[in-house]
ZAFIKE-328022 format. One record per residue (C-alpha): residue in three letters; x, y, z; residue number from 1. Coordinates in steps of 0.001 Angstrom, whole numbers, plus 500000, padded with zeros to 6 digits. Example, Ala and Ser with C-alpha at 12.3 -4.5 7.8 and 13.67 -1.06 7.14 Angstrom:
NODE / resn / x / y / z / resi
NODE / Ala / 512300 / 495500 / 507800 / 1
NODE / Ser / 513670 / 498940 / 507140 / 2
***
This chain:
NODE / resn / x / y / z / resi
NODE / Met / 655613 / 971845 / 316004 / 1
NODE / Asp / 656367 / 974654 / 318537 / 2
NODE / Pro / 659917 / 975123 / 320054 / 3
NODE / Leu / 659088 / 973226 / 323399 / 4
NODE / His / 657621 / 970233 / 321740 / 5
NODE / Phe / 660734 / 970148 / 319311 / 6
NODE / Cys / 663178 / 970478 / 322163 / 7
NODE / Ile / 661472 / 967746 / 324064 / 8
NODE / Ala / 661476 / 965434 / 320921 / 9
NODE / Val / 665065 / 965850 / 319860 / 10
NODE / Gly / 666753 / 966540 / 323249 / 11
NODE / Pro / 667364 / 962827 / 324291 / 12
NODE / Leu / 668125 / 961993 / 320630 / 13
NODE / Cys / 670829 / 964480 / 320565 / 14
NODE / Val / 672501 / 962964 / 323590 / 15
NODE / Tyr / 672117 / 959533 / 321980 / 16
NODE / Phe / 673816 / 960777 / 318746 / 17
NODE / Leu / 676689 / 962371 / 320654 / 18
NODE / Leu / 677216 / 959190 / 322860 / 19
NODE / Leu / 677107 / 956976 / 319775 / 20
NODE / Gly / 679559 / 959375 / 317859 / 21
NODE / Leu / 682071 / 959317 / 320759 / 22
NODE / Ile / 682022 / 955517 / 320752 / 23
NODE / Asn / 682553 / 955329 / 316992 / 24
NODE / Leu / 685547 / 957819 / 317189 / 25
NODE / Arg / 687400 / 955563 / 319719 / 26
NODE / Arg / 690425 / 953880 / 318332 / 27
NODE / Arg / 689545 / 950742 / 320138 / 28
NODE / Pro / 686431 / 948558 / 319756 / 29
NODE / Phe / 683665 / 949128 / 322132 / 30
NODE / Ile / 681569 / 946130 / 323292 / 31
NODE / Thr / 678103 / 946384 / 325047 / 32
NODE / Thr / 675226 / 943995 / 325517 / 33
NODE / Gly / 672221 / 944000 / 323270 / 34
NODE / Gly / 670001 / 944904 / 326310 / 35
NODE / Arg / 672066 / 947989 / 327054 / 36
NODE / Asp / 672095 / 949015 / 323317 / 37
NODE / Ala / 668347 / 948550 / 323092 / 38
NODE / Met / 667808 / 950532 / 326451 / 39
NODE / Ser / 669947 / 953425 / 325039 / 40
NODE / Leu / 667992 / 953523 / 321794 / 41
NODE / Gly / 664671 / 953439 / 323827 / 42
NODE / Ile / 665759 / 956425 / 325930 / 43
NODE / Gly / 666958 / 958303 / 322833 / 44
NODE / Ile / 663527 / 958242 / 321347 / 45
NODE / Val / 661572 / 958937 / 324555 / 46
NODE / Gly / 661149 / 962455 / 323508 / 47
NODE / Phe / 659056 / 961474 / 320328 / 48
NODE / Ile / 657041 / 959171 / 322555 / 49
NODE / Ile / 656263 / 962082 / 324936 / 50
NODE / Val / 655178 / 964564 / 322200 / 51
NODE / Gly / 653567 / 961898 / 320109 / 52
NODE / Pro / 651514 / 958883 / 321639 / 53
NODE / Met / 651821 / 960089 / 325219 / 54
NODE / Glu / 650316 / 963561 / 324642 / 55
NODE / Leu / 647770 / 962195 / 322205 / 56
NODE / Phe / 646364 / 959667 / 324687 / 57
NODE / Leu / 646939 / 961643 / 327934 / 58
NODE / Pro / 643891 / 961296 / 330190 / 59
NODE / Glu / 642501 / 964739 / 330497 / 60
NODE / Ala / 640962 / 964276 / 333935 / 61
NODE / Ala / 644373 / 962961 / 335383 / 62
NODE / Ala / 646305 / 965728 / 333661 / 63
NODE / Ala / 643870 / 968434 / 335093 / 64
NODE / His / 644308 / 967186 / 338596 / 65
NODE / Leu / 647896 / 965820 / 338759 / 66
NODE / His / 649558 / 968208 / 336142 / 67
NODE / Ile / 653148 / 967258 / 335958 / 68
NODE / Trp / 652726 / 964068 / 337897 / 69
NODE / Ala / 650522 / 962657 / 335296 / 70
NODE / Trp / 653413 / 962970 / 332922 / 71
NODE / Ala / 655932 / 961488 / 335443 / 72
NODE / Met / 653704 / 958491 / 335772 / 73
NODE / Leu / 653428 / 958044 / 331926 / 74
NODE / Val / 657189 / 958254 / 331416 / 75
NODE / Thr / 657672 / 955908 / 334314 / 76
NODE / Leu / 655245 / 953450 / 332639 / 77
NODE / Tyr / 657175 / 953739 / 329296 / 78
NODE / Leu / 660596 / 953159 / 331050 / 79
NODE / Leu / 659313 / 950153 / 332887 / 80
NODE / Ser / 657802 / 948695 / 329684 / 81
NODE / Leu / 661144 / 949281 / 328057 / 82
NODE / Val / 662996 / 947407 / 330807 / 83
NODE / Leu / 660496 / 944496 / 330419 / 84
NODE / Ile / 661185 / 944280 / 326638 / 85
NODE / Val / 664969 / 944485 / 327219 / 86
NODE / Leu / 664698 / 941587 / 329855 / 87
NODE / Leu / 662809 / 939355 / 327267 / 88
NODE / Leu / 665446 / 939912 / 324588 / 89
NODE / Arg / 667700 / 936997 / 323782 / 90
NODE / Pro / 671344 / 937444 / 324584 / 91
NODE / Arg / 673350 / 939578 / 322145 / 92
NODE / Leu / 676603 / 941451 / 322127 / 93
NODE / Val / 677197 / 944540 / 319973 / 94
NODE / Ile / 680678 / 945535 / 319093 / 95
NODE / Tyr / 681266 / 949081 / 317712 / 96
NODE / Asn / 684154 / 950219 / 315547 / 97
NODE / Ile / 685321 / 946830 / 314298 / 98
NODE / Thr / 684850 / 944629 / 311195 / 99
NODE / Ser / 684206 / 940983 / 310993 / 100
NODE / Glu / 687681 / 940450 / 309573 / 101
NODE / Gln / 689244 / 941998 / 312628 / 102
NODE / Leu / 686973 / 940114 / 315161 / 103
NODE / Arg / 687440 / 936679 / 313690 / 104
NODE / Pro / 691088 / 936350 / 314678 / 105
NODE / Val / 690302 / 937736 / 318131 / 106
NODE / Leu / 687618 / 935152 / 318733 / 107
NODE / Ser / 689779 / 932391 / 317245 / 108
NODE / Glu / 692589 / 933145 / 319639 / 109
NODE / Phe / 690932 / 932981 / 323106 / 110
NODE / Val / 687699 / 931036 / 322309 / 111
NODE / Pro / 689577 / 927629 / 322531 / 112
NODE / Lys / 690889 / 928688 / 326029 / 113
NODE / Leu / 687274 / 929325 / 327190 / 114
NODE / Asp / 685890 / 926267 / 325736 / 115
NODE / Pro / 688073 / 923475 / 324236 / 116
NODE / Glu / 684843 / 922113 / 322547 / 117
NODE / Ala / 684232 / 925334 / 320579 / 118
NODE / Arg / 683381 / 924762 / 316929 / 119
NODE / Trp / 682885 / 927104 / 314048 / 120
NODE / Ala / 680456 / 926445 / 311206 / 121
NODE / Gly / 680691 / 929343 / 308766 / 122
NODE / Asp / 679638 / 932404 / 310729 / 123
NODE / Ala / 678027 / 930370 / 313571 / 124
NODE / Leu / 679898 / 929496 / 316782 / 125
NODE / Ser / 679115 / 926875 / 319316 / 126
NODE / Leu / 680577 / 926800 / 322958 / 127
NODE / Pro / 678971 / 923856 / 324417 / 128
NODE / Glu / 680738 / 924110 / 327865 / 129
NODE / Leu / 679648 / 927760 / 328131 / 130
NODE / Gly / 676217 / 927174 / 326922 / 131
NODE / Val / 676575 / 929711 / 324222 / 132
NODE / Gln / 675519 / 929337 / 320617 / 133
NODE / Leu / 675771 / 932365 / 318355 / 134
NODE / His / 676196 / 933625 / 314849 / 135
NODE / Val / 678228 / 936671 / 313728 / 136
NODE / Glu / 676416 / 939473 / 311812 / 137
NODE / Ala / 678513 / 942383 / 310563 / 138
NODE / Asn / 677460 / 945700 / 309290 / 139
NODE / Ala / 680161 / 946976 / 307065 / 140
NODE / Met / 678556 / 950392 / 306469 / 141
NODE / Phe / 678456 / 951331 / 310208 / 142
NODE / Lys / 681517 / 949262 / 311118 / 143
NODE / Asn / 680040 / 947172 / 313863 / 144
NODE / Val / 679377 / 943481 / 314460 / 145
NODE / Gln / 676747 / 941746 / 316491 / 146
NODE / Leu / 677083 / 938405 / 318177 / 147
NODE / Ile / 673652 / 937092 / 318081 / 148
NODE / Ser / 672302 / 934078 / 320110 / 149
NODE / Ala / 671215 / 931192 / 317937 / 150
NODE / Gly / 668288 / 929294 / 319577 / 151
NODE / Pro / 666557 / 929781 / 322958 / 152
NODE / Gln / 668846 / 927598 / 325141 / 153
NODE / Gln / 671480 / 930001 / 326214 / 154
NODE / Asn / 673452 / 930354 / 329357 / 155
NODE / Leu / 673564 / 934026 / 330582 / 156
NODE / Ala / 676614 / 933376 / 332673 / 157
NODE / Gly / 678401 / 932051 / 329614 / 158
NODE / Trp / 677477 / 935226 / 327657 / 159
NODE / Arg / 678722 / 937348 / 330462 / 160
NODE / Arg / 682059 / 935492 / 330546 / 161
NODE / Leu / 682409 / 935897 / 326815 / 162
NODE / Glu / 681772 / 939629 / 327058 / 163
NODE / Leu / 684487 / 940101 / 329727 / 164
NODE / Glu / 686975 / 938159 / 327668 / 165
NODE / Leu / 686279 / 940115 / 324507 / 166
NODE / Asp / 686599 / 943461 / 326481 / 167
NODE / Arg / 690012 / 942277 / 327708 / 168
NODE / Ala / 691108 / 941296 / 324217 / 169
NODE / Phe / 690017 / 944657 / 322726 / 170
NODE / Arg / 692295 / 946603 / 325284 / 171
NODE / Lys / 695160 / 945338 / 323141 / 172
NODE / Leu / 693619 / 945883 / 319733 / 173
NODE / Glu / 694369 / 949257 / 318135 / 174
NODE / Gly / 692403 / 950514 / 315067 / 175
NODE / Ala / 691219 / 953633 / 313281 / 176
NODE / Pro / 688298 / 955817 / 314294 / 177
NODE / Asn / 685041 / 955287 / 312371 / 178
NODE / Pro / 684359 / 958418 / 310261 / 179
NODE / Tyr / 680681 / 957718 / 310740 / 180
NODE / Gly / 681171 / 958812 / 314257 / 181
NODE / Ala / 681786 / 962514 / 313055 / 182
NODE / Ser / 678521 / 962469 / 311206 / 183
NODE / Leu / 676669 / 961484 / 314221 / 184
NODE / Met / 678437 / 964028 / 316349 / 185
NODE / Leu / 677649 / 966683 / 313723 / 186
NODE / Cys / 673966 / 965692 / 313620 / 187
NODE / Gly / 673574 / 965761 / 317409 / 188
NODE / Leu / 675175 / 969171 / 317687 / 189
NODE / Thr / 673144 / 970608 / 314858 / 190
NODE / Leu / 669876 / 969403 / 316418 / 191
NODE / Ala / 670844 / 970718 / 319836 / 192
NODE / Gly / 671885 / 974111 / 318403 / 193
NODE / Trp / 668662 / 974318 / 316387 / 194
NODE / Ala / 666531 / 973507 / 319356 / 195
NODE / Thr / 668457 / 975941 / 321762 / 196
NODE / Tyr / 668116 / 978728 / 319224 / 197
NODE / Trp / 664384 / 978190 / 318717 / 198
NODE / Leu / 663806 / 978134 / 322454 / 199
NODE / Tyr / 665761 / 981393 / 322719 / 200
NODE / Gln / 663734 / 983026 / 319768 / 201
NODE / Asp / 660249 / 982302 / 321257 / 202
NODE / Pro / 660340 / 982155 / 325040 / 203
NODE / Glu / 656610 / 983288 / 325396 / 204
NODE / Gly / 655556 / 980522 / 323083 / 205
NODE / Val / 657599 / 978013 / 325305 / 206
NODE / Ile / 655774 / 979130 / 328455 / 207
NODE / Arg / 652286 / 978890 / 326696 / 208
NODE / Ser / 653245 / 975306 / 325398 / 209
NODE / Trp / 654473 / 974333 / 328849 / 210
NODE / Gln / 651184 / 975440 / 330566 / 211
NODE / Thr / 649118 / 973683 / 327793 / 212
NODE / Met / 650997 / 970453 / 328370 / 213
NODE / Leu / 650475 / 970676 / 332185 / 214
NODE / Arg / 646775 / 971654 / 331657 / 215
NODE / Gln / 647224 / 974796 / 333815 / 216
***
């Protein structure tokens, strides 16, 4: 792989690693939706899609006539496909930098106020008045918890209200930074440094690769 292709491939991934590292190094939990989490990952790997399937199946005639606009249309198609996939996903909340043992008391404290009919069954929680049914899935290694919808019948407004209430509750919750975040930061900085150094070492190769990609 030449330096330009390597930079395109790992550039978005470096940003994703750095962002995820900063989130994990926070002292408070960070909550986001499953859609936003999936969208971030999809954008993080867009570089590999560009230098892989996109370049492999790039229509030669379109590239010869449109040059960079052919690439712009392919990237736009990928992003639109990613948005469609995200919209079709079931509701899900992802909470970084927290364990299930820390989350359970928080949920038990304010959930009855949201829905007096709320019921726990093991790791499953039903909120009939909000139209939300979920189960708690924890990942101890990465110190995050997911609230995953159980069943297709879900009220999106109820999920949004649950997200806002959790966000308010987390503002009062102090914890310790996740050491895993430092590893992500280091990985992102290392890849970024390596890509920058390689680009600096072979500027002529970068120009040739760029012209080849644009079919100039």
